[in-house]
Phi, psi and omega in degrees: 000127184297146182282115185276130180282138176283122179243113176275138175277127179258144177241123170281117186257349178215132175214081187249151176215133182232144171268141187262130184297157177298329180294331181265358176127348182071187177097205179211160170252144179232138177216118181235130184222132172241143181231160177271191185295337186266002181082007181273137178295113185258317186223138183213160177207110178244134181208137172254122184240124176208109183293333176294329183271314182221126183269340179275175174055034180064028180082007179285110178281316182216145171191156181229131174202172179235039181293152181054029173077011183232125175287120182215167182236129172265136172207110178045050172097345178262152179236137175213143178293154176235158186270344184283147179231335174290125189298318178305315176296318175300312183296324171302310178302315180297321178294311182301323182290324180295318178293324177297316176301315182293333182285345178275343183272000000 
């Protein structure tokens, strides 16, 4: 008998976009979150996008996601694995870094 792959149904619970003022660098914030049937965050994408600040990586200045099963951080075209795995901690880190970036402008 073939080994059946377990497929969990994911529900997109957040698909948000906010515009960032020109004073803070312009662009937009994106937040996408998917959960399983138990409400646990399984997949996420957090991004600060500003083509005026960074032209590469589709304008992503800063981002966190877990695409391809790996929690990682994007910053100005570089990608690195991160040790944080709880979505709440990652989202808090993302917010702190955004505020830090905006305080420099």
